[in-house]
C-alpha positions, 0 to 999 in steps of 0.5 A, a space after each residue: 645609122 640610128 641617130 637617136 641618143 640612148 637614155 643610158 646613164 653612163 658610168 665609169 667601170 661599166 660595159 656597154 654593147 652597141 645598138 648594132 653589135 658586130 662580131 669580131 675575129 675572136 668571136 666577141 663583140 665590139 663592146 666598150 668598157 668606160 675607163 673615165 668620164 670627164 668632170 664636166 661629163 662631155 668626154 668619155 674614155 673607153 677600152 674596146 677589143 677594136 683598139 690595137 695593143 699599144 694604142 692610147 685609149 680613145 676619148 669620144 664626146 659623150 653624145 657620140 658614145 650615146 648614139 653608139 650605145 645600145 645597152 649596159 651589159 655585165 662583165 660576164 656578157 662581155 666575156 661570153 663569146 658564145 651565142 645564147 640560144 633562144 630556147 633549149 633544143 633537143 639533139 634532133 632539132 640541133 642536127 636538123 637545124 644544122 642540115 636545113 638553113 632557114 
């Protein structure tokens, strides 16, 4: 586990992705959405696809959240579950890439 605290400035109502994101069963990532930051800034309450329906939103120490967080993302990135290709592939490259595993 990466033990360096990220230099992100946490804000409520923003989305964050992990330093090492994991794919979820629904195709999304284990991203987090900050609901609340305590007045003293020591606790963060967040929502995430990993939280089961009917459960309370967890609180975590800000430092622990910063150890987990890799970057801030937009709501579009949060909702987008399809991978983004690094370059535009031709139909031939797509077919050949599916046939040959590198």
